[in-house]
PDB file of N, CA, C and O in Angstrom:
ATOM      1  N   UNK A   1      25.041   3.849 -75.382  1.00  0.00           N
ATOM      2  CA  UNK A   1      26.037   2.835 -74.855  1.00  0.00           C
ATOM      3  C   UNK A   1      27.036   3.555 -73.964  1.00  0.00           C
ATOM      4  O   UNK A   1      27.707   4.503 -74.372  1.00  0.00           O
ATOM      5  N   UNK A   2      27.112   3.043 -72.670  1.00  0.00           N
ATOM      6  CA  UNK A   2      27.870   3.855 -71.915  1.00  0.00           C
ATOM      7  C   UNK A   2      29.102   2.885 -71.504  1.00  0.00           C
ATOM      8  O   UNK A   2      28.998   1.660 -71.436  1.00  0.00           O
ATOM      9  N   UNK A   3      30.184   3.558 -71.262  1.00  0.00           N
ATOM     10  CA  UNK A   3      31.237   2.732 -70.982  1.00  0.00           C
ATOM     11  C   UNK A   3      31.643   3.067 -69.566  1.00  0.00           C
ATOM     12  O   UNK A   3      31.448   4.201 -69.129  1.00  0.00           O
ATOM     13  N   UNK A   4      32.243   2.048 -68.778  1.00  0.00           N
ATOM     14  CA  UNK A   4      32.469   2.450 -67.381  1.00  0.00           C
ATOM     15  C   UNK A   4      33.963   2.097 -67.352  1.00  0.00           C
ATOM     16  O   UNK A   4      34.412   1.258 -68.133  1.00  0.00           O
ATOM     17  N   UNK A   5      34.708   2.710 -66.487  1.00  0.00           N
ATOM     18  CA  UNK A   5      36.200   2.471 -66.346  1.00  0.00           C
ATOM     19  C   UNK A   5      36.359   1.891 -64.805  1.00  0.00           C
ATOM     20  O   UNK A   5      35.851   2.417 -63.815  1.00  0.00           O
ATOM     21  N   UNK A   6      37.031   0.903 -64.812  1.00  0.00           N
ATOM     22  CA  UNK A   6      37.256   0.402 -63.474  1.00  0.00           C
ATOM     23  C   UNK A   6      38.505   1.130 -62.825  1.00  0.00           C
ATOM     24  O   UNK A   6      39.541   1.114 -63.489  1.00  0.00           O
ATOM     25  N   UNK A   7      38.513   1.698 -61.730  1.00  0.00           N
ATOM     26  CA  UNK A   7      39.737   2.238 -61.219  1.00  0.00           C
ATOM     27  C   UNK A   7      40.447   1.064 -60.323  1.00  0.00           C
ATOM     28  O   UNK A   7      39.837   0.168 -59.741  1.00  0.00           O
ATOM     29  N   UNK A   8      41.575   1.219 -60.333  1.00  0.00           N
ATOM     30  CA  UNK A   8      42.465   0.222 -59.649  1.00  0.00           C
ATOM     31  C   UNK A   8      42.282   0.626 -58.115  1.00  0.00           C
ATOM     32  O   UNK A   8      41.812   1.724 -57.819  1.00  0.00           O
ATOM     33  N   UNK A   9      42.657  -0.269 -57.187  1.00  0.00           N
ATOM     34  CA  UNK A   9      42.537  -0.167 -55.769  1.00  0.00           C
ATOM     35  C   UNK A   9      43.484   1.068 -55.398  1.00  0.00           C
ATOM     36  O   UNK A   9      43.194   1.817 -54.465  1.00  0.00           O
ATOM     37  N   UNK A  10      44.479   1.219 -56.074  1.00  0.00           N
ATOM     38  CA  UNK A  10      45.622   2.281 -55.780  1.00  0.00           C
ATOM     39  C   UNK A  10      45.046   3.658 -56.263  1.00  0.00           C
ATOM     40  O   UNK A  10      45.329   4.593 -55.515  1.00  0.00           O
ATOM     41  N   UNK A  11      44.371   3.933 -57.252  1.00  0.00           N
ATOM     42  CA  UNK A  11      43.766   5.009 -57.618  1.00  0.00           C
ATOM     43  C   UNK A  11      42.879   5.503 -56.715  1.00  0.00           C
ATOM     44  O   UNK A  11      42.916   6.683 -56.365  1.00  0.00           O
ATOM     45  N   UNK A  12      41.853   4.494 -56.183  1.00  0.00           N
ATOM     46  CA  UNK A  12      40.802   4.836 -55.407  1.00  0.00           C
ATOM     47  C   UNK A  12      41.419   5.307 -54.046  1.00  0.00           C
ATOM     48  O   UNK A  12      41.005   6.344 -53.527  1.00  0.00           O
ATOM     49  N   UNK A  13      42.415   4.550 -53.458  1.00  0.00           N
ATOM     50  CA  UNK A  13      43.156   4.928 -52.206  1.00  0.00           C
ATOM     51  C   UNK A  13      43.476   6.437 -52.384  1.00  0.00           C
ATOM     52  O   UNK A  13      43.185   7.299 -51.555  1.00  0.00           O
ATOM     53  N   UNK A  14      44.084   6.645 -53.517  1.00  0.00           N
ATOM     54  CA  UNK A  14      44.701   8.061 -53.697  1.00  0.00           C
ATOM     55  C   UNK A  14      43.656   9.168 -53.605  1.00  0.00           C
ATOM     56  O   UNK A  14      43.780  10.219 -52.977  1.00  0.00           O
ATOM     57  N   UNK A  15      42.565   8.756 -54.355  1.00  0.00           N
ATOM     58  CA  UNK A  15      41.231   9.754 -54.396  1.00  0.00           C
ATOM     59  C   UNK A  15      40.875   9.840 -52.975  1.00  0.00           C
ATOM     60  O   UNK A  15      40.519  10.977 -52.666  1.00  0.00           O
ATOM     61  N   UNK A  16      40.860   8.939 -51.960  1.00  0.00           N
ATOM     62  CA  UNK A  16      40.289   9.077 -50.723  1.00  0.00           C
ATOM     63  C   UNK A  16      41.331   9.887 -49.924  1.00  0.00           C
ATOM     64  O   UNK A  16      41.004  10.843 -49.222  1.00  0.00           O
ATOM     65  N   UNK A  17      42.568   9.470 -50.060  1.00  0.00           N
ATOM     66  CA  UNK A  17      43.721  10.221 -49.326  1.00  0.00           C
ATOM     67  C   UNK A  17      43.524  11.763 -49.769  1.00  0.00           C
ATOM     68  O   UNK A  17      43.514  12.662 -48.929  1.00  0.00           O
ATOM     69  N   UNK A  18      43.388  11.971 -50.985  1.00  0.00           N
ATOM     70  CA  UNK A  18      43.290  13.279 -51.297  1.00  0.00           C
ATOM     71  C   UNK A  18      42.152  14.170 -50.621  1.00  0.00           C
ATOM     72  O   UNK A  18      42.268  15.286 -50.114  1.00  0.00           O
ATOM     73  N   UNK A  19      41.013  13.362 -50.758  1.00  0.00           N
ATOM     74  CA  UNK A  19      39.869  14.028 -50.079  1.00  0.00           C
ATOM     75  C   UNK A  19      40.145  14.220 -48.593  1.00  0.00           C
ATOM     76  O   UNK A  19      39.958  15.353 -48.150  1.00  0.00           O
ATOM     77  N   UNK A  20      40.575  13.241 -47.741  1.00  0.00           N
ATOM     78  CA  UNK A  20      40.974  13.318 -46.521  1.00  0.00           C
ATOM     79  C   UNK A  20      42.112  14.525 -46.262  1.00  0.00           C
ATOM     80  O   UNK A  20      42.043  15.223 -45.250  1.00  0.00           O
ATOM     81  N   UNK A  21      42.931  14.668 -47.044  1.00  0.00           N
ATOM     82  CA  UNK A  21      43.964  15.641 -47.027  1.00  0.00           C
ATOM     83  C   UNK A  21      43.187  16.994 -47.001  1.00  0.00           C
ATOM     84  O   UNK A  21      43.287  17.752 -46.037  1.00  0.00           O
ATOM     85  N   UNK A  22      42.463  17.257 -48.013  1.00  0.00           N
ATOM     86  CA  UNK A  22      41.896  18.575 -48.242  1.00  0.00           C
ATOM     87  C   UNK A  22      41.046  18.873 -46.935  1.00  0.00           C
ATOM     88  O   UNK A  22      41.199  19.954 -46.365  1.00  0.00           O
ATOM     89  N   UNK A  23      39.997  17.765 -46.370  1.00  0.00           N
ATOM     90  CA  UNK A  23      39.353  18.045 -45.444  1.00  0.00           C
ATOM     91  C   UNK A  23      40.089  18.403 -44.020  1.00  0.00           C
ATOM     92  O   UNK A  23      39.640  19.102 -43.111  1.00  0.00           O
ATOM     93  N   UNK A  24      41.255  17.773 -44.083  1.00  0.00           N
ATOM     94  CA  UNK A  24      42.085  18.139 -42.828  1.00  0.00           C
ATOM     95  C   UNK A  24      42.725  19.607 -43.001  1.00  0.00           C
ATOM     96  O   UNK A  24      42.842  20.393 -42.060  1.00  0.00           O
ATOM     97  N   UNK A  25      43.076  19.843 -44.159  1.00  0.00           N
ATOM     98  CA  UNK A  25      43.436  21.255 -44.479  1.00  0.00           C
ATOM     99  C   UNK A  25      42.223  22.233 -44.220  1.00  0.00           C
ATOM    100  O   UNK A  25      42.483  23.324 -43.712  1.00  0.00           O
ATOM    101  N   UNK A  26      41.106  21.964 -44.490  1.00  0.00           N
ATOM    102  CA  UNK A  26      40.009  22.843 -44.075  1.00  0.00           C
ATOM    103  C   UNK A  26      39.656  22.996 -42.743  1.00  0.00           C
ATOM    104  O   UNK A  26      39.200  24.080 -42.378  1.00  0.00           O
ATOM    105  N   UNK A  27      39.792  22.111 -41.985  1.00  0.00           N
ATOM    106  CA  UNK A  27      39.957  21.886 -40.557  1.00  0.00           C
ATOM    107  C   UNK A  27      40.683  22.717 -39.793  1.00  0.00           C
ATOM    108  O   UNK A  27      40.208  23.430 -38.909  1.00  0.00           O
ATOM    109  N   UNK A  28      42.069  22.643 -40.165  1.00  0.00           N
ATOM    110  CA  UNK A  28      43.038  23.424 -39.678  1.00  0.00           C
ATOM    111  C   UNK A  28      42.828  24.890 -40.014  1.00  0.00           C
ATOM    112  O   UNK A  28      43.027  25.769 -39.175  1.00  0.00           O
ATOM    113  N   UNK A  29      42.427  25.140 -41.245  1.00  0.00           N
ATOM    114  CA  UNK A  29      41.952  26.533 -41.549  1.00  0.00           C
ATOM    115  C   UNK A  29      40.963  27.257 -40.821  1.00  0.00           C
ATOM    116  O   UNK A  29      41.004  28.459 -40.561  1.00  0.00           O
ATOM    117  N   UNK A  30      39.992  26.370 -40.481  1.00  0.00           N
ATOM    118  CA  UNK A  30      38.759  26.822 -39.666  1.00  0.00           C
ATOM    119  C   UNK A  30      39.296  26.884 -38.357  1.00  0.00           C
ATOM    120  O   UNK A  30      38.882  27.857 -37.727  1.00  0.00           O
ATOM    121  N   UNK A  31      40.147  26.095 -37.705  1.00  0.00           N
ATOM    122  CA  UNK A  31      40.516  26.104 -36.365  1.00  0.00           C
ATOM    123  C   UNK A  31      41.383  27.573 -36.224  1.00  0.00           C
ATOM    124  O   UNK A  31      41.116  28.358 -35.314  1.00  0.00           O
ATOM    125  N   UNK A  32      42.341  27.822 -37.126  1.00  0.00           N
ATOM    126  CA  UNK A  32      42.915  28.944 -37.123  1.00  0.00           C
ATOM    127  C   UNK A  32      42.107  30.304 -37.158  1.00  0.00           C
ATOM    128  O   UNK A  32      42.399  31.238 -36.411  1.00  0.00           O
ATOM    129  N   UNK A  33      41.021  30.356 -38.118  1.00  0.00           N
ATOM    130  CA  UNK A  33      40.114  31.392 -38.179  1.00  0.00           C
ATOM    131  C   UNK A  33      39.306  31.450 -36.740  1.00  0.00           C
ATOM    132  O   UNK A  33      38.958  32.563 -36.346  1.00  0.00           O
ATOM    133  N   UNK A  34      39.057  30.513 -36.098  1.00  0.00           N
ATOM    134  CA  UNK A  34      38.266  30.490 -34.936  1.00  0.00           C
ATOM    135  C   UNK A  34      39.099  31.050 -33.894  1.00  0.00           C
ATOM    136  O   UNK A  34      38.602  31.808 -33.061  1.00  0.00           O
ATOM    137  N   UNK A  35      40.439  30.710 -33.868  1.00  0.00           N
ATOM    138  CA  UNK A  35      41.279  31.060 -32.612  1.00  0.00           C
ATOM    139  C   UNK A  35      41.577  32.712 -32.847  1.00  0.00           C
ATOM    140  O   UNK A  35      41.692  33.460 -31.876  1.00  0.00           O
ATOM    141  N   UNK A  36      41.681  33.164 -34.136  1.00  0.00           N
ATOM    142  CA  UNK A  36      41.679  34.433 -34.234  1.00  0.00           C
ATOM    143  C   UNK A  36      40.444  35.234 -33.861  1.00  0.00           C
ATOM    144  O   UNK A  36      40.533  36.260 -33.186  1.00  0.00           O
ATOM    145  N   UNK A  37      39.444  34.818 -34.250  1.00  0.00           N
ATOM    146  CA  UNK A  37      38.037  35.343 -33.919  1.00  0.00           C
ATOM    147  C   UNK A  37      38.074  35.563 -32.307  1.00  0.00           C
ATOM    148  O   UNK A  37      37.835  36.617 -31.718  1.00  0.00           O
ATOM    149  N   UNK A  38      38.431  34.317 -31.742  1.00  0.00           N
ATOM    150  CA  UNK A  38      38.193  34.240 -30.181  1.00  0.00           C
ATOM    151  C   UNK A  38      39.253  35.235 -29.599  1.00  0.00           C
ATOM    152  O   UNK A  38      38.906  35.963 -28.668  1.00  0.00           O
ATOM    153  N   UNK A  39      40.265  35.292 -29.995  1.00  0.00           N
ATOM    154  CA  UNK A  39      41.431  36.136 -29.461  1.00  0.00           C
ATOM    155  C   UNK A  39      40.838  37.743 -29.628  1.00  0.00           C
ATOM    156  O   UNK A  39      40.896  38.538 -28.690  1.00  0.00           O
ATOM    157  N   UNK A  40      40.401  38.010 -30.642  1.00  0.00           N
ATOM    158  CA  UNK A  40      39.672  39.458 -30.692  1.00  0.00           C
ATOM    159  C   UNK A  40      38.602  39.716 -29.731  1.00  0.00           C
ATOM    160  O   UNK A  40      38.491  40.780 -29.121  1.00  0.00           O
ATOM    161  N   UNK A  41      37.732  38.609 -29.598  1.00  0.00           N
ATOM    162  CA  UNK A  41      36.695  38.842 -28.834  1.00  0.00           C
ATOM    163  C   UNK A  41      37.197  38.895 -27.398  1.00  0.00           C
ATOM    164  O   UNK A  41      36.644  39.700 -26.649  1.00  0.00           O
ATOM    165  N   UNK A  42      38.151  38.155 -26.941  1.00  0.00           N
ATOM    166  CA  UNK A  42      38.765  38.255 -25.636  1.00  0.00           C
ATOM    167  C   UNK A  42      39.282  39.700 -25.400  1.00  0.00           C
ATOM    168  O   UNK A  42      38.968  40.384 -24.425  1.00  0.00           O
ATOM    169  N   UNK A  43      40.085  40.075 -26.370  1.00  0.00           N
ATOM    170  CA  UNK A  43      40.837  41.644 -26.345  1.00  0.00           C
ATOM    171  C   UNK A  43      39.562  42.598 -25.979  1.00  0.00           C
ATOM    172  O   UNK A  43      39.615  43.450 -25.092  1.00  0.00           O
ATOM    173  N   UNK A  44      38.492  42.359 -26.724  1.00  0.00           N
ATOM    174  CA  UNK A  44      37.281  43.363 -26.837  1.00  0.00           C
ATOM    175  C   UNK A  44      36.755  43.369 -25.264  1.00  0.00           C
ATOM    176  O   UNK A  44      36.510  44.415 -24.663  1.00  0.00           O
ATOM    177  N   UNK A  45      36.619  42.059 -24.690  1.00  0.00           N
ATOM    178  CA  UNK A  45      36.011  42.000 -23.380  1.00  0.00           C
ATOM    179  C   UNK A  45      37.062  42.599 -22.472  1.00  0.00           C
ATOM    180  O   UNK A  45      36.616  43.359 -21.613  1.00  0.00           O
ATOM    181  N   UNK A  46      38.363  42.408 -22.493  1.00  0.00           N
ATOM    182  CA  UNK A  46      39.429  42.863 -21.747  1.00  0.00           C
ATOM    183  C   UNK A  46      39.195  44.491 -21.668  1.00  0.00           C
ATOM    184  O   UNK A  46      39.194  45.110 -20.604  1.00  0.00           O
ATOM    185  N   UNK A  47      39.021  45.015 -22.813  1.00  0.00           N
ATOM    186  CA  UNK A  47      38.989  46.438 -22.952  1.00  0.00           C
ATOM    187  C   UNK A  47      37.720  47.132 -22.174  1.00  0.00           C
ATOM    188  O   UNK A  47      37.786  48.186 -21.542  1.00  0.00           O
ATOM    189  N   UNK A  48      36.458  46.256 -22.367  1.00  0.00           N
ATOM    190  CA  UNK A  48      35.436  46.730 -21.768  1.00  0.00           C
ATOM    191  C   UNK A  48      35.478  46.677 -20.197  1.00  0.00           C
ATOM    192  O   UNK A  48      34.925  47.537 -19.511  1.00  0.00           O
ATOM    193  N   UNK A  49      36.179  45.603 -19.668  1.00  0.00           N
ATOM    194  CA  UNK A  49      36.186  45.403 -18.540  1.00  0.00           C
ATOM    195  C   UNK A  49      37.106  46.495 -17.567  1.00  0.00           C
ATOM    196  O   UNK A  49      36.856  46.881 -16.425  1.00  0.00           O
ATOM    197  N   UNK A  50      38.224  46.829 -18.430  1.00  0.00           N
ATOM    198  CA  UNK A  50      39.044  47.960 -17.998  1.00  0.00           C
ATOM    199  C   UNK A  50      38.061  49.290 -17.962  1.00  0.00           C
ATOM    200  O   UNK A  50      38.086  50.070 -17.010  1.00  0.00           O
ATOM    201  N   UNK A  51      37.358  49.431 -18.888  1.00  0.00           N
ATOM    202  CA  UNK A  51      36.570  50.794 -18.932  1.00  0.00           C
ATOM    203  C   UNK A  51      35.469  50.719 -17.728  1.00  0.00           C
ATOM    204  O   UNK A  51      35.342  51.778 -17.115  1.00  0.00           O
ATOM    205  N   UNK A  52      34.747  49.756 -17.345  1.00  0.00           N
ATOM    206  CA  UNK A  52      34.074  49.592 -16.422  1.00  0.00           C
ATOM    207  C   UNK A  52      34.170  48.459 -15.232  1.00  0.00           C
ATOM    208  O   UNK A  52      33.371  47.531 -15.099  1.00  0.00           O
ATOM    209  N   UNK A  53      35.151  48.686 -14.509  1.00  0.00           N
ATOM    210  CA  UNK A  53      35.750  47.579 -13.573  1.00  0.00           C
ATOM    211  C   UNK A  53      34.619  47.378 -12.550  1.00  0.00           C
ATOM    212  O   UNK A  53      34.461  46.214 -12.179  1.00  0.00           O
ATOM    213  N   UNK A  54      33.845  48.269 -12.057  1.00  0.00           N
ATOM    214  CA  UNK A  54      32.647  47.877 -10.921  1.00  0.00           C
ATOM    215  C   UNK A  54      31.705  46.940 -11.730  1.00  0.00           C
ATOM    216  O   UNK A  54      31.337  45.895 -11.194  1.00  0.00           O
ATOM    217  N   UNK A  55      31.345  47.210 -12.829  1.00  0.00           N
ATOM    218  CA  UNK A  55      30.266  46.529 -13.534  1.00  0.00           C
ATOM    219  C   UNK A  55      30.899  45.121 -13.691  1.00  0.00           C
ATOM    220  O   UNK A  55      30.186  44.140 -13.479  1.00  0.00           O
ATOM    221  N   UNK A  56      32.206  44.965 -14.054  1.00  0.00           N
ATOM    222  CA  UNK A  56      32.672  43.678 -14.147  1.00  0.00           C
ATOM    223  C   UNK A  56      32.755  42.892 -13.067  1.00  0.00           C
ATOM    224  O   UNK A  56      32.497  41.695 -13.195  1.00  0.00           O
ATOM    225  N   UNK A  57      33.071  43.342 -12.005  1.00  0.00           N
ATOM    226  CA  UNK A  57      33.008  42.793 -10.689  1.00  0.00           C
ATOM    227  C   UNK A  57      31.617  42.344 -10.186  1.00  0.00           C
ATOM    228  O   UNK A  57      31.395  41.329  -9.526  1.00  0.00           O
ATOM    229  N   UNK A  58      30.713  43.263 -10.603  1.00  0.00           N
ATOM    230  CA  UNK A  58      29.315  42.944 -10.122  1.00  0.00           C
ATOM    231  C   UNK A  58      28.801  41.796 -10.940  1.00  0.00           C
ATOM    232  O   UNK A  58      28.114  40.924 -10.407  1.00  0.00           O
ATOM    233  N   UNK A  59      29.105  41.763 -12.209  1.00  0.00           N
ATOM    234  CA  UNK A  59      28.531  40.758 -12.974  1.00  0.00           C
ATOM    235  C   UNK A  59      29.253  39.276 -12.708  1.00  0.00           C
ATOM    236  O   UNK A  59      28.741  38.189 -12.974  1.00  0.00           O
ATOM    237  N   UNK A  60      30.471  39.484 -12.160  1.00  0.00           N
ATOM    238  CA  UNK A  60      31.156  38.220 -11.710  1.00  0.00           C
ATOM    239  C   UNK A  60      30.835  37.639 -10.635  1.00  0.00           C
ATOM    240  O   UNK A  60      30.913  36.422 -10.462  1.00  0.00           O
ATOM    241  N   UNK A  61      30.384  38.588  -9.684  1.00  0.00           N
ATOM    242  CA  UNK A  61      29.924  38.205  -8.248  1.00  0.00           C
ATOM    243  C   UNK A  61      28.472  37.646  -8.418  1.00  0.00           C
ATOM    244  O   UNK A  61      28.044  36.733  -7.712  1.00  0.00           O
ATOM    245  N   UNK A  62      27.741  38.255  -9.402  1.00  0.00           N
ATOM    246  CA  UNK A  62      26.347  37.723  -9.562  1.00  0.00           C
ATOM    247  C   UNK A  62      26.291  36.328 -10.211  1.00  0.00           C
ATOM    248  O   UNK A  62      25.543  35.480  -9.724  1.00  0.00           O
ATOM    249  N   UNK A  63      27.049  36.051 -11.287  1.00  0.00           N
ATOM    250  CA  UNK A  63      27.286  35.009 -11.915  1.00  0.00           C
ATOM    251  C   UNK A  63      27.804  33.880 -11.082  1.00  0.00           C
ATOM    252  O   UNK A  63      27.388  32.731 -11.228  1.00  0.00           O
ATOM    253  N   UNK A  64      28.812  34.251 -10.117  1.00  0.00           N
ATOM    254  CA  UNK A  64      29.242  33.111  -9.306  1.00  0.00           C
ATOM    255  C   UNK A  64      28.083  32.889  -8.130  1.00  0.00           C
ATOM    256  O   UNK A  64      27.937  31.714  -7.791  1.00  0.00           O
ATOM    257  N   UNK A  65      27.410  33.677  -7.599  1.00  0.00           N
ATOM    258  CA  UNK A  65      26.358  33.436  -6.730  1.00  0.00           C
ATOM    259  C   UNK A  65      25.243  32.454  -7.466  1.00  0.00           C
ATOM    260  O   UNK A  65      24.796  31.522  -6.798  1.00  0.00           O
ATOM    261  N   UNK A  66      24.878  32.603  -8.546  1.00  0.00           N
ATOM    262  CA  UNK A  66      23.865  31.937  -9.423  1.00  0.00           C
ATOM    263  C   UNK A  66      24.287  30.465  -9.633  1.00  0.00           C
ATOM    264  O   UNK A  66      23.539  29.489  -9.595  1.00  0.00           O
ATOM    265  N   UNK A  67      25.727  30.481  -9.880  1.00  0.00           N
ATOM    266  CA  UNK A  67      26.375  29.217 -10.364  1.00  0.00           C
ATOM    267  C   UNK A  67      26.627  28.350  -8.983  1.00  0.00           C
ATOM    268  O   UNK A  67      26.700  27.122  -9.034  1.00  0.00           O
ATOM    269  N   UNK A  68      26.758  29.089  -7.729  1.00  0.00           N
ATOM    270  CA  UNK A  68      26.866  28.342  -6.501  1.00  0.00           C
ATOM    271  C   UNK A  68      25.418  27.899  -6.135  1.00  0.00           C
ATOM    272  O   UNK A  68      25.287  26.761  -5.684  1.00  0.00           O
ATOM    273  N   UNK A  69      24.412  28.621  -6.273  1.00  0.00           N
ATOM    274  CA  UNK A  69      23.076  28.057  -5.917  1.00  0.00           C
ATOM    275  C   UNK A  69      22.702  26.945  -6.744  1.00  0.00           C
ATOM    276  O   UNK A  69      22.154  25.991  -6.194  1.00  0.00           O
ATOM    277  N   UNK A  70      22.956  26.914  -8.235  1.00  0.00           N
ATOM    278  CA  UNK A  70      22.630  25.811  -8.844  1.00  0.00           C
ATOM    279  C   UNK A  70      23.390  24.637  -8.366  1.00  0.00           C
ATOM    280  O   UNK A  70      22.766  23.596  -8.163  1.00  0.00           O
ATOM    281  N   UNK A  71      24.520  24.678  -8.185  1.00  0.00           N
ATOM    282  CA  UNK A  71      25.598  23.508  -8.013  1.00  0.00           C
ATOM    283  C   UNK A  71      25.093  23.192  -6.485  1.00  0.00           C
ATOM    284  O   UNK A  71      25.199  21.994  -6.223  1.00  0.00           O
ATOM    285  N   UNK A  72      24.663  23.843  -5.610  1.00  0.00           N
ATOM    286  CA  UNK A  72      24.640  23.392  -4.034  1.00  0.00           C
ATOM    287  C   UNK A  72      23.206  23.075  -3.694  1.00  0.00           C
ATOM    288  O   UNK A  72      22.882  22.993  -2.510  1.00  0.00           O
ATOM    289  N   UNK A  73      22.315  22.888  -4.672  1.00  0.00           N
ATOM    290  CA  UNK A  73      20.913  22.767  -4.558  1.00  0.00           C
ATOM    291  C   UNK A  73      20.801  21.414  -3.548  1.00  0.00           C
ATOM    292  O   UNK A  73      21.513  20.414  -3.644  1.00  0.00           O
ATOM    293  N   UNK A  74      19.865  21.606  -2.685  1.00  0.00           N
ATOM    294  CA  UNK A  74      19.613  20.424  -1.786  1.00  0.00           C
ATOM    295  C   UNK A  74      18.332  19.694  -1.899  1.00  0.00           C
ATOM    296  O   UNK A  74      18.107  18.725  -1.174  1.00  0.00           O
TER     297      UNK A  74
END
């Protein structure tokens, strides 16, 4: 024989509220971690560009040319 306990609407709302609060906390933590990782990657890219400025300019010009060709297709 099994017994079931009915939860009041208030207890159910509190449970959902707790779940949403926990999910929100996880999302904020993920956002903070992502921003930290992105910042580190941008710093590394900047260092690489300073080491090889001609290569960085060439890549930028090449990417710009290809993007212009894609956008201005007739």
